[in-house]
C-alpha positions as protocol buffer text, in pm:
chain_id: "A"
residue {
  index: 1
  type: MET
  ca { x: 9268 y: 8734 z: 11756 }
}
residue {
  index: 2
  type: LYS
  ca { x: 9574 y: 8566 z: 11906 }
}
residue {
  index: 3
  type: THR
  ca { x: 9496 y: 8251 z: 11702 }
}
residue {
  index: 4
  type: ASP
  ca { x: 9524 y: 8202 z: 11326 }
}
residue {
  index: 5
  type: ILE
  ca { x: 9241 y: 8445 z: 11247 }
}
residue {
  index: 6
  type: GLN
  ca { x: 9380 y: 8723 z: 11030 }
}
residue {
  index: 7
  type: ARG
  ca { x: 9074 y: 8944 z: 10991 }
}
residue {
  index: 8
  type: GLY
  ca { x: 8765 y: 9066 z: 11167 }
}
residue {
  index: 9
  type: LEU
  ca { x: 8474 y: 9294 z: 11090 }
}
residue {
  index: 10
  type: VAL
  ca { x: 8265 y: 9518 z: 11311 }
}
residue {
  index: 11
  type: LEU
  ca { x: 7942 y: 9643 z: 11156 }
}
residue {
  index: 12
  type: ARG
  ca { x: 7769 y: 9934 z: 11321 }
}
residue {
  index: 13
  type: ASN
  ca { x: 7461 y: 10143 z: 11248 }
}
residue {
  index: 14
  type: GLU
  ca { x: 7496 y: 10516 z: 11305 }
}
residue {
  index: 15
  type: LYS
  ca { x: 7190 y: 10507 z: 11532 }
}
residue {
  index: 16
  type: CYS
  ca { x: 7282 y: 10204 z: 11740 }
}
residue {
  index: 17
  type: HIS
  ca { x: 7395 y: 10397 z: 12048 }
}
residue {
  index: 18
  type: GLU
  ca { x: 7470 y: 10759 z: 12122 }
}
residue {
  index: 19
  type: HIS
  ca { x: 7795 y: 10684 z: 12310 }
}
residue {
  index: 20
  type: TYR
  ca { x: 7932 y: 10388 z: 12111 }
}
residue {
  index: 21
  type: THR
  ca { x: 8028 y: 10589 z: 11806 }
}
residue {
  index: 22
  type: THR
  ca { x: 8249 y: 10468 z: 11523 }
}
residue {
  index: 23
  type: GLU
  ca { x: 8538 y: 10673 z: 11657 }
}
residue {
  index: 24
  type: PHE
  ca { x: 8491 y: 10532 z: 12010 }
}
residue {
  index: 25
  type: LEU
  ca { x: 8493 y: 10173 z: 11882 }
}
residue {
  index: 26
  type: TYR
  ca { x: 8799 y: 10244 z: 11669 }
}
residue {
  index: 27
  type: ASN
  ca { x: 8985 y: 10394 z: 11967 }
}
residue {
  index: 28
  type: LEU
  ca { x: 8881 y: 10101 z: 12188 }
}
residue {
  index: 29
  type: TYR
  ca { x: 8999 y: 9832 z: 11943 }
}
residue {
  index: 30
  type: SER
  ca { x: 9316 y: 10026 z: 11859 }
}
residue {
  index: 31
  type: SER
  ca { x: 9406 y: 10060 z: 12225 }
}
residue {
  index: 32
  type: GLU
  ca { x: 9329 y: 9699 z: 12320 }
}
residue {
  index: 33
  type: GLY
  ca { x: 9482 y: 9544 z: 12008 }
}
residue {
  index: 34
  type: LYS
  ca { x: 9831 y: 9690 z: 12025 }
}
residue {
  index: 35
  type: GLY
  ca { x: 10075 y: 9423 z: 11911 }
}
residue {
  index: 36
  type: ILE
  ca { x: 9801 y: 9172 z: 11832 }
}
residue {
  index: 37
  type: PHE
  ca { x: 9597 y: 9339 z: 11555 }
}
residue {
  index: 38
  type: ASP
  ca { x: 9537 y: 9675 z: 11394 }
}
residue {
  index: 39
  type: CYS
  ca { x: 9215 y: 9837 z: 11285 }
}
residue {
  index: 40
  type: ARG
  ca { x: 9080 y: 10082 z: 11035 }
}
residue {
  index: 41
  type: ILE
  ca { x: 8764 y: 10285 z: 11001 }
}
residue {
  index: 42
  type: ASN
  ca { x: 8566 y: 10247 z: 10681 }
}
residue {
  index: 43
  type: VAL
  ca { x: 8246 y: 10449 z: 10687 }
}
residue {
  index: 44
  type: LEU
  ca { x: 8059 y: 10348 z: 10373 }
}
residue {
  index: 45
  type: GLY
  ca { x: 7880 y: 10680 z: 10344 }
}
residue {
  index: 46
  type: HIS
  ca { x: 8217 y: 10849 z: 10297 }
}
residue {
  index: 47
  type: LEU
  ca { x: 8298 y: 10623 z: 10003 }
}
residue {
  index: 48
  type: GLN
  ca { x: 7999 y: 10737 z: 9798 }
}
residue {
  index: 49
  type: GLN
  ca { x: 8080 y: 10957 z: 9502 }
}
residue {
  index: 50
  type: GLY
  ca { x: 7885 y: 11114 z: 9223 }
}
residue {
  index: 51
  type: GLY
  ca { x: 7609 y: 11307 z: 9396 }
}
residue {
  index: 52
  type: ALA
  ca { x: 7257 y: 11193 z: 9472 }
}
residue {
  index: 53
  type: PRO
  ca { x: 7186 y: 10827 z: 9387 }
}
residue {
  index: 54
  type: THR
  ca { x: 6928 y: 10755 z: 9120 }
}
residue {
  index: 55
  type: PRO
  ca { x: 6640 y: 10508 z: 9170 }
}
residue {
  index: 56
  type: PHE
  ca { x: 6849 y: 10258 z: 8968 }
}
residue {
  index: 57
  type: ASP
  ca { x: 7142 y: 10305 z: 9210 }
}
residue {
  index: 58
  type: ARG
  ca { x: 6916 y: 10251 z: 9511 }
}
residue {
  index: 59
  type: ASN
  ca { x: 6754 y: 9943 z: 9357 }
}
residue {
  index: 60
  type: TYR
  ca { x: 7090 y: 9795 z: 9254 }
}
residue {
  index: 61
  type: GLY
  ca { x: 7239 y: 9871 z: 9596 }
}
residue {
  index: 62
  type: THR
  ca { x: 6947 y: 9693 z: 9764 }
}
residue {
  index: 63
  type: LYS
  ca { x: 6993 y: 9388 z: 9540 }
}
residue {
  index: 64
  type: LEU
  ca { x: 7367 y: 9374 z: 9610 }
}
residue {
  index: 65
  type: GLY
  ca { x: 7301 y: 9419 z: 9982 }
}
residue {
  index: 66
  type: VAL
  ca { x: 7053 y: 9130 z: 9987 }
}
residue {
  index: 67
  type: LYS
  ca { x: 7293 y: 8906 z: 9792 }
}
residue {
  index: 68
  type: ALA
  ca { x: 7578 y: 8997 z: 10029 }
}
residue {
  index: 69
  type: VAL
  ca { x: 7374 y: 8919 z: 10341 }
}
residue {
  index: 70
  type: LEU
  ca { x: 7251 y: 8588 z: 10195 }
}
residue {
  index: 71
  type: TRP
  ca { x: 7610 y: 8500 z: 10103 }
}
residue {
  index: 72
  type: MET
  ca { x: 7736 y: 8585 z: 10455 }
}
residue {
  index: 73
  type: SER
  ca { x: 7457 y: 8380 z: 10610 }
}
residue {
  index: 74
  type: GLU
  ca { x: 7536 y: 8083 z: 10385 }
}
residue {
  index: 75
  type: LYS
  ca { x: 7909 y: 8109 z: 10463 }
}
residue {
  index: 76
  type: LEU
  ca { x: 7841 y: 8123 z: 10838 }
}
residue {
  index: 77
  type: HIS
  ca { x: 7633 y: 7805 z: 10814 }
}
residue {
  index: 78
  type: GLU
  ca { x: 7915 y: 7634 z: 10621 }
}
residue {
  index: 79
  type: VAL
  ca { x: 8192 y: 7724 z: 10865 }
}
residue {
  index: 80
  type: TYR
  ca { x: 8004 y: 7695 z: 11196 }
}
residue {
  index: 81
  type: SER
  ca { x: 8095 y: 7391 z: 11402 }
}
residue {
  index: 82
  type: GLU
  ca { x: 8063 y: 7312 z: 11772 }
}
residue {
  index: 83
  type: GLY
  ca { x: 7986 y: 7670 z: 11870 }
}
residue {
  index: 84
  type: ARG
  ca { x: 8281 y: 7816 z: 11676 }
}
residue {
  index: 85
  type: VAL
  ca { x: 8331 y: 7970 z: 11335 }
}
residue {
  index: 86
  type: PHE
  ca { x: 8625 y: 7842 z: 11127 }
}
residue {
  index: 87
  type: ALA
  ca { x: 8648 y: 8081 z: 10832 }
}
residue {
  index: 88
  type: ASP
  ca { x: 8992 y: 7983 z: 10708 }
}
residue {
  index: 89
  type: SER
  ca { x: 8930 y: 7930 z: 10336 }
}
residue {
  index: 90
  type: GLU
  ca { x: 9018 y: 8182 z: 10066 }
}
residue {
  index: 91
  type: ASP
  ca { x: 8654 y: 8255 z: 9990 }
}
residue {
  index: 92
  type: SER
  ca { x: 8572 y: 8354 z: 10349 }
}
residue {
  index: 93
  type: ALA
  ca { x: 8660 y: 8718 z: 10268 }
}
residue {
  index: 94
  type: CYS
  ca { x: 8507 y: 8837 z: 9940 }
}
residue {
  index: 95
  type: VAL
  ca { x: 8406 y: 9152 z: 9757 }
}
residue {
  index: 96
  type: ILE
  ca { x: 8075 y: 9162 z: 9569 }
}
residue {
  index: 97
  type: GLY
  ca { x: 8061 y: 9324 z: 9227 }
}
residue {
  index: 98
  type: LEU
  ca { x: 7999 y: 9280 z: 8856 }
}
residue {
  index: 99
  type: ARG
  ca { x: 8220 y: 9051 z: 8652 }
}
residue {
  index: 100
  type: LYS
  ca { x: 8126 y: 9038 z: 8284 }
}
residue {
  index: 101
  type: LYS
  ca { x: 7765 y: 9144 z: 8348 }
}
residue {
  index: 102
  type: VAL
  ca { x: 7717 y: 8889 z: 8628 }
}
residue {
  index: 103
  type: VAL
  ca { x: 7710 y: 8963 z: 9001 }
}
residue {
  index: 104
  type: ALA
  ca { x: 7999 y: 8768 z: 9149 }
}
residue {
  index: 105
  type: PHE
  ca { x: 8188 y: 8732 z: 9475 }
}
residue {
  index: 106
  type: SER
  ca { x: 8564 y: 8769 z: 9432 }
}
residue {
  index: 107
  type: PRO
  ca { x: 8794 y: 8644 z: 9709 }
}
residue {
  index: 108
  type: VAL
  ca { x: 9015 y: 8920 z: 9846 }
}
residue {
  index: 109
  type: THR
  ca { x: 9322 y: 8702 z: 9788 }
}
residue {
  index: 110
  type: GLU
  ca { x: 9237 y: 8695 z: 9415 }
}
residue {
  index: 111
  type: LEU
  ca { x: 9188 y: 9071 z: 9402 }
}
residue {
  index: 112
  type: LYS
  ca { x: 9522 y: 9124 z: 9575 }
}
residue {
  index: 113
  type: LYS
  ca { x: 9698 y: 8971 z: 9275 }
}
residue {
  index: 114
  type: VAL
  ca { x: 9539 y: 9210 z: 9022 }
}
residue {
  index: 115
  type: THR
  ca { x: 9537 y: 9536 z: 9221 }
}
residue {
  index: 116
  type: ASP
  ca { x: 9775 y: 9830 z: 9206 }
}
residue {
  index: 117
  type: PHE
  ca { x: 9761 y: 9926 z: 9575 }
}
residue {
  index: 118
  type: GLU
  ca { x: 9976 y: 10237 z: 9536 }
}
residue {
  index: 119
  type: HIS
  ca { x: 9725 y: 10398 z: 9298 }
}
residue {
  index: 120
  type: ARG
  ca { x: 9418 y: 10208 z: 9425 }
}
residue {
  index: 121
  type: LEU
  ca { x: 9329 y: 10079 z: 9077 }
}
residue {
  index: 122
  type: PRO
  ca { x: 9315 y: 9745 z: 8894 }
}
residue {
  index: 123
  type: GLN
  ca { x: 9644 y: 9661 z: 8720 }
}
residue {
  index: 124
  type: GLU
  ca { x: 9467 y: 9586 z: 8392 }
}
residue {
  index: 125
  type: GLN
  ca { x: 9171 y: 9788 z: 8271 }
}
residue {
  index: 126
  type: TRP
  ca { x: 8974 y: 9731 z: 7953 }
}
residue {
  index: 127
  type: TRP
  ca { x: 8952 y: 10099 z: 7865 }
}
residue {
  index: 128
  type: LEU
  ca { x: 9327 y: 10167 z: 7863 }
}
residue {
  index: 129
  type: ASN
  ca { x: 9346 y: 10086 z: 7490 }
}
residue {
  index: 130
  type: LEU
  ca { x: 9101 y: 10372 z: 7426 }
}
residue {
  index: 131
  type: ARG
  ca { x: 9327 y: 10636 z: 7584 }
}
residue {
  index: 132
  type: LEU
  ca { x: 9509 y: 10719 z: 7259 }
}
residue {
  index: 133
  type: MET
  ca { x: 9180 y: 10795 z: 7088 }
}
residue {
  index: 134
  type: LEU
  ca { x: 9057 y: 10994 z: 7389 }
}
residue {
  index: 135
  type: LYS
  ca { x: 9377 y: 11200 z: 7391 }
}
residue {
  index: 136
  type: MET
  ca { x: 9343 y: 11270 z: 7019 }
}
residue {
  index: 137
  type: LEU
  ca { x: 8981 y: 11380 z: 7067 }
}
residue {
  index: 138
  type: ALA
  ca { x: 9088 y: 11607 z: 7354 }
}
residue {
  index: 139
  type: ASN
  ca { x: 9362 y: 11767 z: 7138 }
}
residue {
  index: 140
  type: TYR
  ca { x: 9651 y: 11641 z: 7353 }
}
residue {
  index: 141
  type: GLN
  ca { x: 10001 y: 11697 z: 7219 }
}
residue {
  index: 142
  type: ILE
  ca { x: 10106 y: 11332 z: 7173 }
}
residue {
  index: 143
  type: SER
  ca { x: 10363 y: 11146 z: 6968 }
}
residue {
  index: 144
  type: LEU
  ca { x: 10213 y: 10843 z: 6795 }
}
residue {
  index: 145
  type: THR
  ca { x: 10556 y: 10683 z: 6754 }
}
residue {
  index: 146
  type: GLU
  ca { x: 10637 y: 10693 z: 7126 }
}
residue {
  index: 147
  type: TYR
  ca { x: 10289 y: 10624 z: 7262 }
}
residue {
  index: 148
  type: ILE
  ca { x: 10246 y: 10282 z: 7425 }
}
residue {
  index: 149
  type: SER
  ca { x: 9881 y: 10186 z: 7424 }
}
residue {
  index: 150
  type: GLY
  ca { x: 9743 y: 9993 z: 7718 }
}
residue {
  index: 151
  type: LYS
  ca { x: 9990 y: 10119 z: 7979 }
}
residue {
  index: 152
  type: MET
  ca { x: 9871 y: 10310 z: 8285 }
}
residue {
  index: 153
  type: GLU
  ca { x: 9993 y: 10669 z: 8292 }
}
residue {
  index: 154
  type: HIS
  ca { x: 9964 y: 10799 z: 8645 }
}
residue {
  index: 155
  type: VAL
  ca { x: 9940 y: 11174 z: 8670 }
}
residue {
  index: 156
  type: THR
  ca { x: 10168 y: 11340 z: 8919 }
}
residue {
  index: 157
  type: ARG
  ca { x: 10214 y: 11705 z: 9003 }
}
residue {
  index: 158
  type: ARG
  ca { x: 10549 y: 11707 z: 8818 }
}
residue {
  index: 159
  type: THR
  ca { x: 10391 y: 11606 z: 8488 }
}
residue {
  index: 160
  type: LEU
  ca { x: 10121 y: 11873 z: 8491 }
}
residue {
  index: 161
  type: SER
  ca { x: 10217 y: 12176 z: 8282 }
}
residue {
  index: 162
  type: ILE
  ca { x: 9997 y: 12430 z: 8106 }
}
residue {
  index: 163
  type: GLU
  ca { x: 10283 y: 12526 z: 7874 }
}
residue {
  index: 164
  type: LYS
  ca { x: 10332 y: 12166 z: 7759 }
}
residue {
  index: 165
  type: GLY
  ca { x: 9960 y: 12103 z: 7715 }
}
residue {
  index: 166
  type: PHE
  ca { x: 9943 y: 11879 z: 8022 }
}
């Protein structure tokens, strides 16, 4: 970690060891890495939303998991040399997902350019142009002359008002 490597990943199964919990590993790396690197916990189970997964969700998740593992294996073979791994290209850290109906790997550096980190959303979203119609269907009190279609309108506590119709 003292070299040019800017990222690392620790994968752990919840049943790997009774004492080496996620919290223990986080505390260990946080304590040992002061001034050299920082760490975060990302428990994938906590990211799930929307209730119980359907058979489609499970099947799709399995397919994405297989593609991700095959991709990681391929990348490791590409960057392995003389007993060391040199993962210094932009595509060495990617996110798997759908892009125009095709499963694709997007480099994190690319995603950084198009992400609104403050609100944890993409900067441009295809459905933003539908918001005017959605507001009309929901009986919002809107002014068509002042409304700018396609702009993100982040909701804050100050803008919520029952009297003003939200």
